[in-house]
C-alpha positions in Angstrom: 15.4 -19.0 27.3 17.0 -15.6 27.5 15.6 -13.0 29.9 13.3 -10.4 28.4 14.8 -7.0 27.6 11.3 -5.4 27.1 11.4 -2.0 28.9 8.5 -0.2 27.4 5.6 1.3 29.4 2.3 -0.4 28.6 -1.2 0.5 29.8 -4.5 -1.0 28.8 -7.9 0.7 29.3 -10.9 -1.4 28.7 -13.8 0.5 27.1 -16.4 -2.1 26.1 -16.7 -5.5 24.5 -13.4 -5.8 22.6 -12.8 -2.0 22.6 -9.7 -0.9 24.5 -6.9 1.6 24.4 -3.5 0.0 24.4 -0.9 2.7 25.2 2.8 1.8 24.6 5.3 4.4 25.4 2.9 7.2 24.6 1.5 5.6 21.4 -2.3 5.1 21.7 -3.9 2.1 19.8 -7.7 1.8 19.8 -9.0 -1.8 19.3 -12.4 -2.6 17.8 -14.0 0.8 18.5 -17.5 0.4 19.9 -19.2 3.4 21.6 -23.0 2.8 21.3 -24.9 3.4 24.5 -27.0 0.9 26.4 -30.3 0.1 24.7 -28.9 0.4 21.2 -30.3 -2.4 18.9 -29.1 -3.9 15.6 -31.6 -6.0 13.6 -29.6 -8.6 11.7 -32.6 -10.2 10.1 -32.6 -13.4 12.0 -31.8 -11.9 15.4 -31.9 -8.5 17.1 -28.8 -7.7 19.1 -29.2 -5.3 22.0 -26.4 -3.5 23.9 -27.0 -3.7 27.6 -24.0 -1.7 28.9 -22.8 1.8 28.1 -19.1 2.0 27.3 -16.7 3.1 30.1 -15.5 6.0 27.9 -17.2 8.2 25.3 -15.6 9.3 22.1 -15.0 12.8 23.5 -13.1 11.2 26.5 -10.5 9.5 24.3 -6.9 10.6 24.2 -5.4 11.3 20.7 -5.4 7.9 18.9 -2.4 7.0 16.7 -3.9 3.9 15.1 -7.1 1.8 15.1 -6.8 -2.0 15.3 -9.8 -3.7 13.8 -10.2 -7.5 14.2 -13.2 -7.6 11.9 -15.8 -5.1 10.7 -18.8 -7.2 10.1 -20.2 -7.3 13.6 -21.7 -4.1 15.1 -20.0 -4.8 18.5 -16.5 -4.5 16.9 -17.2 -1.4 14.8 -20.4 0.5 15.3 -21.9 3.4 13.5 -21.1 5.9 16.3 -17.4 5.6 15.3 -18.3 7.1 11.9 -18.8 10.4 13.7 -15.2 10.2 15.0 -13.0 12.0 12.5 -9.8 10.1 11.9 -11.3 6.6 12.1 
């Protein structure tokens, strides 16, 4: 196996659940945006989900985001309604 020639700078900032900022050479990728505070509830009919932890960053704390990576949108902990207030998402 050949030695890696990867020389980019990579930083990952965990925000909540699957939400994170992946920064590669100054390009910011936001994964599964979730910013609802602790105590937020979602009634899914057969179960009520309750968030018990406030995200490490709020929307206003984010750096400029170049792209959003969304694994799936049908769970509130991968894309919540708070993100709808974030212009550009």
